RODO-2510 file (C-alpha; in nm, 4 decimals, decimal comma):
residues 262
     n   res          X          Y          Z
     1     m    -1,6734     5,7538    -3,5135
     2     k    -1,3548     5,8421    -3,7008
     3     f    -1,0806     5,6016    -3,8016
     4     l    -0,7347     5,6307    -3,9592
     5     i    -0,5825     5,3462    -4,1604
     6     g    -0,2024     5,3436    -4,1886
     7     v    -0,0838     5,1547    -4,4969
     8     d     0,2571     5,0078    -4,5737
     9     c     0,3355     4,7899    -4,8755
    10     d     0,5653     4,5174    -4,7367
    11     g     0,3028     4,3105    -4,5566
    12     p     0,0259     4,2349    -4,8094
    13     a    -0,0404     3,8838    -4,9372
    14     c     0,2029     3,7439    -5,1975
    15     v     0,4532     4,0288    -5,1551
    16     v     0,8130     3,9157    -5,0925
    17     g     1,0346     4,1617    -5,2848
    18     d     1,3754     4,0824    -5,4358
    19     p     1,6883     3,9745    -5,2438
    20     g     1,9250     4,2599    -5,1682
    21     r     1,6898     4,5355    -5,2809
    22     p     1,4272     4,7486    -5,1080
    23     l     1,0707     4,6656    -5,2046
    24     s     1,0270     4,9963    -5,3892
    25     l     1,3037     4,8937    -5,6334
    26     s     1,1934     4,5328    -5,6718
    27     r     0,9936     4,3606    -5,9437
    28     d     0,7269     4,3031    -5,6792
    29     m     0,6417     4,6702    -5,6258
    30     p     0,3677     4,7034    -5,8923
    31     f     0,1818     4,4075    -5,7428
    32     a     0,2491     4,5315    -5,3880
    33     r     0,0780     4,8621    -5,4729
    34     e    -0,2229     4,6788    -5,6168
    35     q    -0,2586     4,4345    -5,3280
    36     a    -0,2052     4,7025    -5,0620
    37     t    -0,4862     4,8946    -5,2333
    38     r    -0,7185     4,5930    -5,2299
    39     e    -0,6470     4,5214    -4,8633
    40     t    -0,6942     4,8866    -4,7683
    41     d    -1,0207     4,8943    -4,9623
    42     a    -1,1418     4,5923    -4,7651
    43     a    -1,0625     4,7581    -4,4321
    44     a    -1,2257     5,0848    -4,5363
    45     r    -1,5384     4,9091    -4,6665
    46     a    -1,5740     4,7175    -4,3415
    47     l    -1,5609     5,0429    -4,1467
    48     l    -1,8081     5,2181    -4,3749
    49     d    -2,0450     4,9228    -4,4088
    50     s    -2,0744     4,9023    -4,0308
    51     g    -2,2546     5,2342    -4,0251
    52     a    -2,0394     5,3372    -3,7280
    53     a    -1,7717     5,5239    -3,9244
    54     e    -1,8542     5,8840    -4,0056
    55     r    -1,5017     5,9496    -4,1366
    56     v    -1,2252     5,7203    -4,2663
    57     v    -0,8786     5,8557    -4,3451
    58     v    -0,6182     5,6459    -4,5299
    59     w    -0,2520     5,7317    -4,4660
    60     d    -0,0119     5,5995    -4,7326
    61     n     0,3174     5,5663    -4,5429
    62     h     0,5409     5,3430    -4,7546
    63     g     0,8540     5,5212    -4,8766
    64     f     0,7601     5,8603    -5,0157
    65     g     0,3925     5,8053    -4,9396
    66     s     0,2387     5,7828    -5,2853
    67     n     0,1851     5,4152    -5,3598
    68     l    -0,1813     5,3191    -5,3461
    69     v    -0,4131     5,3259    -5,6459
    70     f    -0,6224     5,5929    -5,4824
    71     d    -0,9170     5,5934    -5,7229
    72     r    -0,9863     5,2290    -5,6350
    73     l    -1,0581     5,3147    -5,2727
    74     p    -1,4134     5,3906    -5,1563
    75     q    -1,5143     5,7400    -5,2594
    76     k    -1,6012     5,8326    -4,9015
    77     v    -1,2446     5,7943    -4,7699
    78     e    -0,9953     6,0780    -4,7428
    79     v    -0,6268     6,0262    -4,8205
    80     m    -0,3136     6,1463    -4,6419
    81     l    -0,0147     6,1063    -4,8728
    82     g     0,3344     6,2317    -4,9451
    83     t     0,6363     6,2894    -4,7248
    84     g     0,7602     6,5547    -4,4825
    85     f     0,4988     6,5234    -4,2085
    86     g     0,6149     6,6249    -3,8615
    87     r     0,5140     6,2957    -3,6972
    88     r     0,3690     5,9527    -3,7519
    89     f    -0,0094     5,9260    -3,8004
    90     p    -0,0391     6,2837    -3,9273
    91     g    -0,3805     6,4379    -3,8776
    92     l    -0,4691     6,2059    -3,5921
    93     d    -0,6111     6,3551    -3,2745
    94     e    -0,8137     6,2513    -2,9717
    95     t    -1,1419     6,2631    -3,1664
    96     f    -1,0567     5,9393    -3,3522
    97     a    -1,1969     5,6123    -3,2226
    98     g    -0,9192     5,3900    -3,3537
    99     v    -0,6353     5,3310    -3,5965
   100     l    -0,5750     5,0312    -3,8215
   101     m    -0,2592     4,9035    -3,9912
   102     i    -0,2556     4,7368    -4,3324
   103     g     0,0534     4,5934    -4,5004
   104     y     0,2803     4,6378    -4,1998
   105     h     0,5777     4,4085    -4,1326
   106     a     0,7900     4,2728    -3,8492
   107     m     1,0835     4,4629    -3,7008
   108     e     1,4444     4,4460    -3,8173
   109     g     1,6139     4,1225    -3,7143
   110     t     1,2972     3,9119    -3,6920
   111     p     1,3847     3,5559    -3,7988
   112     n     1,1982     3,4688    -4,1199
   113     g     1,0086     3,7981    -4,1180
   114     v     0,9182     3,8898    -4,4756
   115     l     1,0949     4,2163    -4,5657
   116     a     1,1461     4,2733    -4,1922
   117     h     1,2958     4,6124    -4,1072
   118     t     1,2426     4,9114    -3,8832
   119     y     1,1739     5,2190    -4,0984
   120     s     1,5102     5,2170    -4,2817
   121     p     1,6319     4,8724    -4,3928
   122     d     1,9704     5,0202    -4,4830
   123     a     2,0321     5,2223    -4,1655
   124     f     1,8418     5,1074    -3,8542
   125     r     1,9555     4,7934    -3,6728
   126     a     1,7157     4,8471    -3,3835
   127     v     1,5032     5,1052    -3,2023
   128     r     1,4587     5,0702    -2,8269
   129     v     1,2170     5,2569    -2,6041
   130     n     1,2749     5,2361    -2,2305
   131     g     1,5060     4,9440    -2,3015
   132     r     1,2529     4,7449    -2,5045
   133     t     1,3164     4,6792    -2,8718
   134     a     1,0222     4,7966    -3,0815
   135     g     0,9353     4,7961    -3,4494
   136     e     0,7143     5,0153    -3,6608
   137     i     0,3972     4,8504    -3,5308
   138     a     0,4510     4,9383    -3,1646
   139     l     0,6196     5,2712    -3,2374
   140     d     0,3379     5,3935    -3,4609
   141     a     0,0757     5,2571    -3,2210
   142     s     0,2401     5,4480    -2,9360
   143     v     0,2001     5,7739    -3,1275
   144     a    -0,1726     5,7063    -3,1576
   145     g    -0,1752     5,6087    -2,7919
   146     e    -0,0529     5,9541    -2,6922
   147     f    -0,3937     6,0786    -2,8088
   148     g    -0,5748     5,8003    -2,6255
   149     v    -0,6491     5,6300    -2,9597
   150     p    -0,6092     5,2494    -2,9751
   151     l    -0,4791     5,0312    -3,2521
   152     i    -0,7730     4,7997    -3,3200
   153     f    -0,6612     4,5947    -3,6234
   154     l    -0,3420     4,4848    -3,7979
   155     a    -0,2767     4,2926    -4,1214
   156     s     0,0789     4,1649    -4,1652
   157     d     0,2720     3,8422    -4,2058
   158     n     0,2467     3,5988    -3,9127
   159     h     0,5616     3,7410    -3,7534
   160     g     0,4275     4,0959    -3,7623
   161     c     0,1010     3,9749    -3,6084
   162     d     0,2884     3,7923    -3,3315
   163     e     0,4966     4,1040    -3,2649
   164     a     0,1890     4,3241    -3,2393
   165     l     0,0170     4,0866    -2,9979
   166     q     0,3196     4,0929    -2,7671
   167     f     0,2607     4,4649    -2,7175
   168     m    -0,1187     4,4775    -2,7625
   169     p    -0,2800     4,1369    -2,7015
   170     w    -0,6318     4,2774    -2,7373
   171     i    -0,6178     4,3751    -3,1054
   172     e    -0,7596     4,1823    -3,4006
   173     t    -0,5060     4,0573    -3,6568
   174     v    -0,5023     3,8873    -3,9953
   175     a    -0,1869     3,7088    -4,1102
   176     t    -0,1694     3,7535    -4,4868
   177     k     0,1232     3,5119    -4,5236
   178     q     0,3577     3,2876    -4,3266
   179     g     0,7109     3,4234    -4,3430
   180     l     0,9706     3,1575    -4,4272
   181     g     1,2567     3,4008    -4,4887
   182     r     1,3217     3,7609    -4,5793
   183     n     1,2118     3,7065    -4,9389
   184     c     0,9972     3,3955    -4,9214
   185     a     0,6575     3,3106    -4,7778
   186     f     0,3666     3,0693    -4,7805
   187     s     0,0927     3,3177    -4,8664
   188     k    -0,2819     3,3257    -4,8699
   189     h    -0,4437     3,3969    -5,2046
   190     p    -0,4733     3,7756    -5,2459
   191     a    -0,8526     3,7588    -5,2665
   192     a    -0,8743     3,5372    -4,9574
   193     a    -0,6613     3,7848    -4,7616
   194     v    -0,8943     4,0661    -4,8699
   195     e    -1,1990     3,8758    -4,7431
   196     e    -1,0309     3,7955    -4,4124
   197     i    -0,9320     4,1593    -4,3608
   198     y    -1,2909     4,2723    -4,4143
   199     e    -1,4106     4,0170    -4,1604
   200     g    -1,1302     4,0975    -3,9161
   201     v    -1,2071     4,4690    -3,9179
   202     a    -1,5741     4,3887    -3,8583
   203     r    -1,4715     4,1782    -3,5570
   204     a    -1,2526     4,4609    -3,4274
   205     l    -1,5441     4,7028    -3,4467
   206     g    -1,7577     4,4593    -3,2529
   207     r    -1,4949     4,4548    -2,9781
   208     i    -1,3947     4,8189    -2,9899
   209     h    -1,4879     4,8682    -2,6239
   210     e    -1,2108     4,6167    -2,5381
   211     m    -0,9384     4,8066    -2,7266
   212     k    -0,6801     5,0001    -2,5266
   213     p    -0,4407     5,2792    -2,6276
   214     f    -0,0802     5,1608    -2,6251
   215     t     0,1787     5,3913    -2,4706
   216     f     0,5347     5,3771    -2,3459
   217     r     0,6071     5,5075    -1,9980
   218     r     0,6806     5,8806    -2,0002
   219     p     0,9226     6,0278    -2,0641
   220     p     1,0272     5,7726    -2,3281
   221     h     1,4011     5,7050    -2,3408
   222     v     1,4702     5,6211    -2,7049
   223     e     1,7797     5,4658    -2,8605
   224     i     1,8451     5,4207    -3,2322
   225     h     2,1097     5,1639    -3,3193
   226     f     2,2568     5,2092    -3,6662
   227     k     2,4330     4,9637    -3,8939
   228     k     2,7278     5,1925    -3,9761
   229     p     2,9067     5,4632    -3,7724
   230     i     2,8701     5,7203    -4,0511
   231     q     2,4910     5,6801    -4,0341
   232     a     2,4903     5,7601    -3,6630
   233     l     2,7113     6,0662    -3,7170
   234     k     2,4905     6,2028    -3,9946
   235     a     2,1768     6,1426    -3,7899
   236     r     2,3299     6,3243    -3,4921
   237     i     2,3669     6,6361    -3,7081
   238     r     2,0044     6,6190    -3,8260
   239     r     1,8372     6,5257    -3,4961
   240     k     1,8193     6,8099    -3,2450
   241     g     1,8490     6,6985    -2,8845
   242     w     1,9939     6,3562    -2,9624
   243     r     2,3410     6,2537    -2,8423
   244     l     2,5845     5,9827    -2,9386
   245     a     2,6045     5,6886    -2,6987
   246     g     2,8731     5,4957    -2,8836
   247     p     2,9807     5,4714    -3,2469
   248     l     2,6515     5,3187    -3,3626
   249     t     2,3939     5,4588    -3,1201
   250     l     2,1944     5,7778    -3,0738
   251     r     1,9993     5,8400    -2,7552
   252     a     1,7364     6,0934    -2,6473
   253     t     1,4711     6,1417    -2,3831
   254     l     1,1566     6,2715    -2,5529
   255     p     0,8665     6,4582    -2,3917
   256     s     0,6344     6,1994    -2,5487
   257     m     0,6215     5,9710    -2,8518
   258     l     0,4592     6,2556    -3,0442
   259     e     0,8175     6,3817    -3,0829
   260     w     0,9311     6,0540    -3,2407
   261     q     1,0437     6,0888    -3,6005
   262     c     1,1864     5,8007    -3,7993
***
């Protein structure tokens, strides 16, 4: 079986960032890179140790996509990195058995969600699909779902885990920390989170027959709500086929979520 692990850097244990700054510009970023690497390594090892994984691909998707300490990952994994891909979960197709998410976070506006945002903390107030507000977890999972590939495991803060289970109650989750505010948390020890992720991925593999692809009803009607009118105007110029639906909102009907680009 083949698996793809999507990795963000906001959700690992003991990562809270700095007030008023994106994580990439915070004092926390060096540790976030290290801990995201350790948690990704745990997930990859669990897949490989099971004997069921013939191929494991790691997709670094935080910011410009070059954050992990790649030479600390298992030598058998392959790495997707950088920016400019045409869609989320690049390289994924219907031959994969599942996707996993490490270091993800809750959507913009989540009370007490650590570093909660939806793709762009400066620009996006909300993304809605068919009228339902969705964050990066559900949106990325829906891209995999278009190929019939299920999300099987997520590691995030407790709010991100709760959000994921609202959309996909069958997945395995590990809460790395309890979010008490945007930049504060009650966190598990980094090593304890690593152990729990290894065990959680092993549990997910044992239940893989219960996992279901997540999809939005086709065709998906997508709305992006921006924080400033100028952001919506600029995005309208860049996004072909999207139209303004008010000073802060862009709207489009997509053929499928494979056309979704953040």
